[in-house]
MITIBA-15008 format. One line per field, with one value per residue (C-alpha): x, y, z; residue number from 1; residue in three letters. Coordinates in Angstrom, 1 decimal, m for minus. Layout:
x <- X  ...
y <- Y  ...
z <- Z  ...
lumlum <- NUM  ...
koldren <- ALA  ...
This chain:
x <- 4.3  0.8  0.0  m3.2  m3.2  m5.1  m6.9  m8.1  m9.3  m11.1  m12.8  m14.0  m15.4  m17.1  m18.8  m20.0  m21.3  m23.0  m24.8  m25.7  m27.2  m29.1  m30.6  m31.4  m32.5  m29.9  m28.2  m24.4  m23.5  m26.3  m26.8  m24.2  m24.1  m20.6  m21.8  m25.1  m23.3  m20.9  m23.9  m25.6  m22.4  m22.6  m26.1  m24.8  m22.0  m24.5  m26.6  m23.6  m21.9  m18.9  m17.2  m18.0  m15.7  m12.8  m13.5  m13.7  m10.4  m8.7  m10.1  m8.9  m5.5  m5.4  m6.3  m3.7  m1.0  m2.0  m1.8  1.6  4.3  6.5  9.5  9.1  12.2  10.1  7.4  6.5  5.6  3.1  m0.5  m0.9  m2.9  m6.3  m8.7  m12.4  m14.3  m18.0  m18.8  m21.3  m20.5  m19.8  m16.8
y <- m1.3  m2.7  m6.1  m4.9  m5.4  m3.8  m7.2  m6.8  m3.3  m4.5  m7.3  m4.7  m2.6  m5.6  m6.4  m2.8  m2.9  m6.3  m4.9  m1.7  m3.6  m5.9  m2.8  m1.0  m3.9  m3.0  m5.5  m5.3  m6.1  m4.4  m1.2  1.3  0.7  2.3  5.7  5.4  4.6  7.5  9.8  8.5  9.0  12.6  12.8  11.2  13.7  16.5  15.2  14.9  18.2  16.5  18.1  15.5  16.9  17.0  13.4  12.3  14.1  12.4  9.0  9.4  10.4  7.4  5.1  6.5  6.3  2.7  1.6  3.2  0.7  0.2  m0.6  2.6  4.8  7.9  6.9  9.6  8.3  11.0  11.2  13.1  16.3  15.7  18.3  17.7  20.3  20.4  22.5  25.2  25.5  28.9  28.9
z <- m2.6  m2.8  m4.1  m5.6  m9.4  m12.2  m12.6  m9.0  m9.8  m12.9  m10.8  m8.3  m11.1  m12.6  m9.3  m9.1  m12.7  m12.1  m9.1  m11.0  m13.9  m11.5  m9.8  m13.1  m15.2  m17.9  m20.1  m19.4  m23.0  m24.9  m22.8  m21.7  m17.9  m17.5  m18.8  m17.0  m13.7  m14.2  m14.7  m11.6  m9.6  m10.7  m9.2  m6.0  m5.8  m6.3  m3.4  m1.2  m2.1  m3.7  m6.8  m9.4  m12.1  m9.7  m8.7  m12.4  m13.1  m10.1  m11.1  m14.7  m13.3  m11.0  m13.9  m16.2  m13.5  m12.7  m16.4  m17.0  m18.1  m15.0  m17.4  m19.4  m18.7  m19.4  m16.9  m14.4  m11.0  m10.2  m11.2  m14.5  m14.8  m16.3  m17.6  m18.1  m20.1  m20.8  m23.8  m23.1  m19.4  m18.1  m15.7
lumlum <- 1  2  3  4  5  6  7  8  9  10  11  12  13  14  15  16  17  18  19  20  21  22  23  24  25  26  27  28  29  30  31  32  33  34  35  36  37  38  39  40  41  42  43  44  45  46  47  48  49  50  51  52  53  54  55  56  57  58  59  60  61  62  63  64  65  66  67  68  69  70  71  72  73  74  75  76  77  78  79  80  81  82  83  84  85  86  87  88  89  90  91
koldren <- MET  SER  ASP  ILE  THR  ASN  GLU  ASP  ARG  ALA  ALA  TRP  ALA  GLU  ALA  ALA  ILE  ASP  TYR  PHE  VAL  GLU  GLN  THR  GLY  GLN  ASP  LYS  LEU  GLU  ASP  ASP  PRO  VAL  SER  ASP  LEU  ILE  ALA  ASP  LEU  GLY  HIS  TRP  CYS  ASP  GLU  ASN  ASP  ILE  ASP  PHE  LEU  ALA  ALA  ILE  GLN  ARG  GLY  ILE  GLY  HIS  TRP  LYS  ALA  GLU  THR  ALA  ASP  PRO  ASP  ASP  PRO  ASN  ARG  ILE  ASP  ILE  MET  PRO  ALA  VAL  THR  VAL  ARG  ILE  ASP  GLY  ASP  VAL  PRO
């Protein structure tokens, strides 16, 4: 079992967001750097032939699994299925 906590994960994310707002000139509290960073990660995935929606689905699944209450008797120890749908996209 890993000693990494969700507080560690949040600190890593904050460091990434701090760097992102420094590079873009955004205001961390006034602007929406999380959404903008997610969009830019999509552009990066496009440039690197990575399935962005699949990565988003996996990321949300990881987040959900990591935030599950370990004392919940109904907890499932596998990553949940996540679906991302963009209205108007043609499959």
